[in-house]
N, C-alpha and C positions, 0 to 999 in steps of 0.2 A: 834298763830295768833288770833286776836280778831275776833268776828263774824261780818257778813256783816253790821249789823246795826251800829256797833261801828267804822266802817271804812268808813263812808260816809263823803265825802269832797265836799264843795261848793267853787268854784272860782268865783270871780267877777272882771270885768274890760274889757279891750280891747280885742276884737276878730277882727282881721284885716288881710290885705294881705301885706306881705313884697314884694315890687316890686324890685327884684334883676335883675342884667344884664341878667340872663338866664330865667327870667319869674317870675310870681307871686307865692308866697308860703304862705300858711296859717300860721298865727302867732299871736303875742300878748303875752307878757311875762306871765301874770297869766293864760292865756289859755294854753300855752305850758306846764306850770307846771302841770296844771290839766290833760291834755292829757297824760302826762307821768305817773301821778298817776294812771290813768285808766289802763295803761299797767302794772303797778306794782301791780294790783289786787284790787284797791279800787273802790267803787261805787261813781261815781263823777257826779256832775251837774255843769253847767256854767251859770252865770248870765250876760247877755249883751244885746245889741241891734245891729242889722244889718240893712242895707238898703234894701228896696224892689227893688233890682236890681240883676243882674246876679252874682256879686261877693257875695252878701249877701246870695242868695239861695245856691250857691255852698259852702259857708262857713258852713252853717248848715248841708248840706249833708256830708261834710268832717269831721265835728265834730262828727257826729253820727258814721261815719266809723272808727273813732279813739276811739270809746267807751265812748265818752263824752255825758252825758245826755243833751238834748236841751229843756227840758220842760220850762225853764225860759229864753230862748233866744227869745226876742221880735223882731218885724220888724217895720220899719218906712219908709214912703214914703217921708218924709220931708228932710232927710239928707242921703247922700250916705254911704255905707259901708266903714269903715276905711281903709286907705292905708298908707304905709310908703315907701318912696324911700330909698333903701339901697344900698350902695356901699361898697365893700370890699377892705381894704388896702392890702399892699404886704404880711402882716403876716396873712391874713385871718380875721382880726378884722373888725367889721361892723361900718359904719358911717351912721347915720339915718337922714332923713328929714321927720318929721311927718306932715301929711296932716290934716288940720282942716278947717271947721267943719267935724265931722265924727259921724256916728250913735251911736257908743259906748259912746260918750259924753253925750247922752240923757238918760242914764239909770236912772230910777226913779220909784222904785217898788211901786205898789199899795198895800193897806192894805191886799187885798186878796192874792196877791202873797207872801207877807211877812209872812202871816199866814201859807201858804202852805210850805214855806221853813222851818219855825220853826217847823211845824208838821213833816217834814222829818227828823228832828233831826240830822243835820250834826255834826260830831265830830270835824271837822277842817274847817277853812275858810282860803282861800288863796287870797291875794290882793297885789297890787303894788302901784306905785305912779301916773303914767301917767293919768289914767282915773279919779283918785280921785280929780283932780283939779276942777271938776264940782260938784256943790252942790247936785244935785240929786244922783250922784254916791256915794259921801261920805255919804250922809244921808242914802242911801240904805245899804251901808256897815255897818254903825253904827247900823242900825235897825236889820240887819241879826245877828250881833254879840250879840246884846242885847236880841233879842227875841228867838234866838236858844240856847243861853248860851253855844255855842261851846267852849270846854275847850282849844283847840289848835288853835292859830291864827298866821299864817305865813305871815310876811310882808317882801317880797323880794323887796328891795327899787328900784332898776333899774332906777336911775335918768337919765333923758334925758335933754339935754341942752335947757334951756328956758321953761321947762315944770314942774317946781317945785319951791317951796319956803321953807325957813327955817320953817315957821309956819306950813305949810302943813306936812312936814316931822315929826315935833314934834307931831302934832295931830295924825298921823298914828302910830308913835312909841308907843303912849299911848294905842293903841288898840291891840298891838301885844304881844304874849307870846314868839315867836321866831322871830328873825330879821336876815335877810341875806343881806350881803353887799359885794362889791368887795373892792379892796384896796383904790381906789379913794373915794368911798362912806364912807369907814371907816374914811378917813381924814375929810370928811364933818361932821361926827358925832363927831370926836374929836374937831373940831372947835365949834360946837354947844354946846358941854359939857365943853369946856375949858380944855380938857385933851389931852393926846397923842392918836394916832390911834391904839395903841397896844390892841389886843382883850382881853388880860388879865386885861386891865384897862377899856376899853369900856364896856365889859360884865357886870362887877359888877356895873358900873355906870348906865347902863340901868336897872339893877335890882333895884338899889336904887331909881331911878327916877320914873320908871313905873311899877315895879314889874315883869319885863320880866324874863322869865326862861332862855333864851339862846340867844347868838349872834354867827353867823357864818361869818367868813371873808374868801373869796376866793381870791387866788393870781395867778390864771392861772397855768402856768408851774411851779410855786414855791409852789404849794400845797394849803393847807387851814388850818384854825384853828377854833375850836369850843369851846366856853365857854358855859357850860351847868351845871345848878344846882350847881354852885360854883367851878367846876373843868374845867381846860383847856386841850384841846386835840389838837394835831397837826398831819398832814399827809403831806408826801412829794409829790412833783409834779410827774407827769407821763410823760415820754418822748414820745411824739407823733408828727406826722406831722399834723399841723393844716390845715384843708381843709376849714372849715367854722365855725367860732366861734358863729354864730347866734344860739341862743337856748341852748348853752352849760350850761350857768348859770341857765336857767330855769329847765333843766334836773337835774342839781345838786340839786336845791331846792326841786324838786319832790322826789328824793331819800333820801334827808335829812328828809323831812317830813314823808315819808314812814317808815324810820327806827325809828323815834321818836314815831309814832303812834303804831308801833309794839313793842315798849319798848326794843329795842335792845341795846347792849353795845354802848355807845357814840363814842368810838374810831372806832368801826366797822362801825357804821352809817356814820361817816365822811369819812372813807376810801371808802365805797361803793358809796357815793355821788360823791366823787372825780373821781372814775372810770367811772361813768355814764357821768359826764361832759366831761371827756376825750374822751369817745366813740363818743359822739355827735359832739364834736369839730373836730374829725378825719373824719367826713363824711359830705356830702353835705346836706344842709337843716336844718331848725330848729327842724324838727320832723322826723329824719331819722329812718329807721328800726333798731331795736336792740332786743336782747332776754335777758330774765332774766338769762338764762344759761350762755351766754357769759359774762354778767355783773358779775356773781359770780365765773367765772372760774379762774381768776388770783388773787393771794394774793396781798395785799397792805401793805406797812410799815407805821406804825403810832406810835405816842408816847403820 
């Protein structure tokens, strides 16, 4: 395992509350991934803005309780803390209605904060698409990557209807060394590149266009595939009863990045990420309790 300084991870983007039928739950895709990385033993910080309201104050307290550093979480009185109306379909899959304006949309790091983040020397940066629609957020992400020179940049696409454009996705792909998509998002990349959505085709195309090191395609119950450093790896699905799929992909992304940072075998990294995604999908909430011991208890088949 690398030392603590080499496992520093900074996430940037939305910290919000998913308003589910049974009550509010803390969420936001890049935040969920960052929180799971903290549980996996990394030193993490999150960059966002919350409102000066009850939900914002509670979000910061919860983040700290999850082991996420809040040094660079700002507060604004001008815009409320972000929320998303979430409904679950019969299979446990989420449907989202994203409320805007929201505080996380106002992320715009000062030169002083950018200097502090660069001095912290993160080894990895985690980001998605939703918050990056706003110039201050995208500019801050670009500056973090440029000034910190973090060698690993995970872009977990997480496309939400009406909240992305082809141009934005292409811009964000150019920043990433590792890209994670689901099957529908792989089809979007295939359309953008004029190729099939096969990871064995998309991965090399990402490498050719942007110098990306890897592409991971998740397929839910049908497993996942990882193209990494010129080789393709596959893992079978895990049979579970899906209780709540919210956050499963974010947990998968965290375990994927954890394994890459620790330079583990790519097939084992993919299998472990698949297991964590399944564990989270089998439980209620985007950030349910789980232990590393149970994550590593069961073997997985991969090729």
